[in-house]
LUMTI-520240 format. One record per residue (C-alpha): x, y, z. Coordinates in steps of 0.001 Angstrom, whole numbers, plus 500000, padded with zeros to 6 digits. Layout:
<atoms>
XYZ ...
</atoms>
This chain:
<atoms>
875218271702280836 875650274958278942 873400277912279738 871971277722276221 870953274090276791 869595274895280238 867533277753278831 865929275453276272 865094272819278892 864213274883281936 862536278047280651 858865277604279778 858387277441275982 855886280295276047 858606282648277379 860426282396274053 857454283704272096 856088287201271797 852499288370271874 850325291442271291 851500294540273197 854368292558274718 856503295658275163 854210296364278135 852155293213278754 854485290355279626 851800287744280273 848062287162280358 846721284641282836 843297283173283526 842746280985286571 839544279077287318 838739277718290804 836702274533291079 835824272052293841 834402268555293853 830989268025295366 830683266023298589 834402266426299370 835587268851302097 837519271919300983 841299271440301230 841510273308304526 839404270522306101 840835267605304128 842121264357305537 844794262351303736 842026260161302349 840110263138300928 843254264595299352 844211261297297730 840663260891296435 840851264297294706 844290263576293216 843161260206291897 839985261739290450 842069264326288604 844496261636287410 841567259664285994 840158262764284297 843513263534282667 843421260102281011 840090260738279274 839985261457275522 838394264877276139 841379266088278154 844026264326276070 842678266077272983 843849269343274581 847456268238275087 849749265941277027 849559266383280798 851749265004283562 850574264949287180 853240265555289830 852677265136293553 854341267726295780 855545264900298029 857560263494295099 859331266790294407 862201268370296295 861728271742297978 863941273292295282 861861271787292465 858644273048294024 860130276515294392 861257276490290754 857623275923289742 856646278900291908 859302281054290251 857975280003286839 854451281006287975 853183277466287398 852126276895291013 851465279173293966 853543279549297098 850663277993299051 850668274860296904 854448274525297241 853899274195300998 851190271526300591 853746268734300643 851370266006301867 848242266863299914 849284269000296927 849833268107293282 850016269819289909 849180268672286391 851369270382283771 850794270429280036 854027269790278182 854255273390276892 853523274708280430 850821277020279089 848298275077281202 848798274041284808 846191272537287121 846913272974290810 845332270271292951 844444270697296646 845635274264297005 842960276581298484 840457274812296226 840483271267294878 841327272533291398 842834275729290097 843068275605286313 845549278170285006 846379279251281470 849387281522280910 850199283170277576 852651285880276443 851398289363275642 847825290628275818 845852287455275119 843199287388277828 840399286100275617 842608283336274223 843681282353277746 840039282264278858 838971280199275855 841672277620276629 840901277561280354 837228277075279504 838039274140277221 840131272453279910 837425273139282501 834694271658280285 836802268583279526 837474267940283224 833834268530284143 832789265621281935 834337263351284549 834605265422287731 831399266348289618 831847270028290493 830319271729293518 827755274092291977 824792276064293333 821953277190291068 821921280675292632 825549281286293631 827384279431290882 830622277505291492 831348277068295196 834832277940296402 836783277919299660 837092281717299633 833792283664299294 835446286213296984 835827283506294317 832229282229294454 830285282570291203 832351282176288078 835468281290290097 837553283145287510 840580285365288136 841995287066285075 845215289041285241 847963290614283194 851590291158284192 852495294695283142 855896296375282859 855225300028283734 858549301857284150 857268304965282357 854467305537284851 856762304817287796 859619307087286635 857206309908285777 855564309740289223 852111308849287878 851833305322289317 850073306266292567 847283308121290760 846883305303288236 846685302622290945 843973304539292768 841921304884289588 842271301184288748 841084300096292181 838020302308291897 836788300317288883 836885296965290690 840376295774289837 843309295017292103 847029295595291584 849709293373293131 853352292425292681 854723289793290325 853911286872292674 850368288007293488 848907288749296892 851437289917299462 854296290420296979 856111293639296118 855985295332292719 859713294822292098 861233295760288756 858250297977287859 856187294804287338 852534294936288329 849848292249288218 846426293725287420 843402291461287983 839677291404288593 838237291450292112 834612290517291377 833662286944290407 829962286974291369 827258288742289353 829235289060286120 829784286522283363 833259285298282487 833126287227279213 832171290453281041 835058290013283485 837528289478280637 836180292434278662 836209294825281637 839810293936282429 840800294246278765 839245297728278564 841169298992281596 844405297374280436 844080299116277059 843936302460278885 846948301539281039 848914300671277899 848099304069276424 849141305876279631 852423303916279785 853262304664276148 852542308363276669 854726308383279782 857614306773277878 857324309333275067 857380312208277550 860430310807279314 862266310664275994 861192314181275008 861878315860278341 865038314075279513 866436311814276818 870026312027278038 868994311220281596 866949308236280474 869709306948278202 872207307328281039 869966305330283410 869410302560280877 873054302287279811 874335302352283402 871995299443284249 873156297538281181 876779298108282141 876179296896285694 874431293753284479 877191293091281950 880101293481284384 878942293261288013 880356290455290158 877602290472292767 873856291147292317 870969290709294736 867434289891293557 865977293365294062 868707295203292161 868647292587289415 864957293159288702 865375296937288696 868361296803286322 866534294343284057 863538296674284008 865761299556282887 867377297431280168 864042296149278870 862808299747278694 865949300630276763 865369297742274344 861744298754273766 862723302397273141 865574301485270773 868281302748273128 869816299266273447 870202297107270357 871281293515269815 869739292199273043 866617290001273046 863493291566274501 862823288194276167 865691288867278555 863357290343281190 861027287318281238 863903284842281206 866158286436283790 863426287514286184 862809283761286552 866309282351286180 867899284697288714 865502283655291473 867009281624294366 865686278151293482 866458278491289779 870029279519290503 870541276479292707 868942274244290079 871275275559287389 874423275300289484 873189272014291056 874134272915294609 872769274612297709 873854278253297815 873887280751300649 872403284213299959 875913285651299459 876849282818297103 873623283321295163 874483286995294631 877824286013293076 876345283234290922 873442285448289879 875835288054288499 877788285345286671 874628283897285104 873513287343283909 876904288003282302 876752284633280576 873200285236279373 874165288586277853 877090286961276052 874669284530274398 872968287454272671 876314288930271662 877414285630270104 874041284940268518 873809281533270257 870258281055271565 
</atoms>
């Protein structure tokens, strides 16, 4: 299979589309945690409980209310290979925790992969909507529609005072986590990131790496999300996050302008060196790949590099991950072999832009 064909089949359709402020905001995500009443939380589940939840979700997906929102397919973790589960993690469609729930876990994916419903992760249901660019309200509206459609059939665990009940107390209330994936090379290169992170945390938000809690902020990618789910409405949570993100966008744009004004040659040299390495290197590890891709995407956004798709960062930050590489080459690869194949895939991907074949 050619890389062009593989890209069309394997990369989520939403990755090919742009969105508002997508030079800085790669994605907007809203995740809603829900549990079924009278069923133990997943941490206390038996096989019977887990199967009951999966079957209940399967039945709900078949109802007209859910089908009106798109075509869903439910996949059990036990029916997927370890590589396939890891590919879904790398595409941000399931969490690392769910990938390890081989006996009890499942996921329902909408055909465009904008919506995924994780089943029997930390909670019985985690409804996720993922969109390109700054589209938090749109992601929330869609998540809310899916949630309402499922709730017509599924009896949720709900308390009149505390709201939706969840396995982790920090999610009790609305059960909503809203986040944006931000590309912030300007703030990092200008040395402002530490001060910005401190200010963001003081207003009730949290900042993590590209794979959420416990992950590093590789490639200047940061996930900014709400911490509070109790005592605020969903709309207030979305609006508060949107307000802070708007300020972060302004700070990042100012930082990029200053970098160009104060050291244009140095910035151009950094960007072009990274492009050259990606275009010709024969061995690349994951960490260097993300950093070089970050530099190139910055160069594209600033007009330093032309003729290369801005989607390259979203595509290659997924496709150069270990499981995706092995899926593309259809074989198990050692870390050293992955470094060689990763470099080859990047060179091939860049040639697609040069030839105009996408």
